[in-house]
C-alpha positions in Angstrom: 10.2 13.9 4.1 6.6 15.1 3.5 5.3 17.1 6.4 1.8 15.7 5.8 2.8 12.1 6.4 2.2 12.1 10.2 -1.2 13.7 9.8 -2.2 11.2 7.2 -1.1 8.3 9.4 -3.1 9.6 12.4 -6.2 9.9 10.2 -5.8 6.4 8.7 -5.7 4.8 12.2 -9.3 5.7 12.7 -10.9 5.2 9.2 -13.2 2.4 8.3 -12.5 3.0 4.6 -11.1 5.5 2.2 -11.2 6.8 -1.4 -7.8 7.0 -3.2 -8.0 9.8 -5.8 -5.9 9.4 -8.9 -5.6 12.0 -11.7 -6.9 10.8 -15.1 -4.0 12.6 -16.8 -1.1 12.3 -14.3 -2.0 8.8 -13.1 -0.3 7.1 -10.2 2.2 9.7 -8.7 4.7 9.4 -5.9 2.3 10.8 -3.3 -0.3 8.3 -4.4 2.2 5.5 -3.8 3.0 6.9 -0.3 -0.6 7.2 0.7 -1.4 3.7 -0.7 1.5 2.3 1.4 0.1 4.0 4.5 -3.4 2.5 3.8 -1.9 -0.9 3.6 0.0 -0.5 6.8 -3.2 0.4 8.7 -5.4 -2.1 6.7 -7.7 0.6 5.4 -10.0 -0.7 2.7 -10.1 1.6 -0.3 -11.9 2.4 -3.5 -9.9 4.1 -6.2 -11.5 7.0 -8.1 -10.0 8.4 -11.3 -10.6 12.1 -11.3 -10.2 14.8 -14.0 -11.3 12.6 -16.9 -12.7 15.6 -18.7 -9.2 17.0 -19.2 -7.2 16.7 -22.5 -4.9 13.7 -22.3 -7.0 11.8 -19.7 -6.7 8.1 -20.1 -8.6 6.0 -17.5 -7.3 2.7 -18.9 -3.7 3.9 -18.5 -4.4 4.9 -14.9 -6.0 1.5 -14.1 -3.0 -0.3 -15.5 -0.7 1.9 -13.4 -2.8 1.1 -10.3 -2.3 -2.6 -11.1 1.4 -2.3 -11.7 2.6 0.4 -9.3 0.1 -0.1 -6.4 -0.4 -3.9 -6.9 -4.2 -3.3 -6.8 -6.7 -5.6 -8.4 -8.2 -2.6 -10.3 -10.9 -2.6 -12.9 -13.3 0.0 -14.3 -16.8 0.2 -12.8 -17.7 3.0 -15.1 -15.6 4.7 -17.8 -16.1 8.4 -18.4 -19.3 9.2 -20.4 -17.4 11.9 -22.3 -15.3 11.4 -25.4 -13.7 14.8 -26.2 -16.6 17.2 -26.3 -19.3 14.5 -27.1 -21.1 12.3 -24.6 -20.9 8.6 -25.4 -24.3 7.9 -23.6 -22.9 6.3 -20.5 -25.6 4.8 -18.4 -24.8 7.0 -15.4 -24.3 10.2 -17.3 -26.9 12.6 -15.8 -26.5 15.1 -18.6 -27.4 12.4 -21.2 -30.3 11.1 -19.1 -31.8 14.6 -18.8 -31.4 15.3 -22.5 -33.1 12.1 -23.5 -36.4 12.9 -21.6 
């Protein structure tokens, strides 16, 4: 049993909302499933954020599919990463691209 579970549950009781972080490489992991289950128990609305998309092997589409299948979330991309390898794909919200185009 994870020692952090009681602390997470105490925090979830008072939250109005939360951000569930998922790794862009590792995807939905066992701890993610546990925390999502706790969020459901306390009816905490959440937004999922896929982190570490700049790492080799990152695949946001795989993580979104895992969120749908493993967490039963109605997940979809709001913005995919603006980076493709070491080149920027000119994403609308990419600050580095916006600054370089001025």
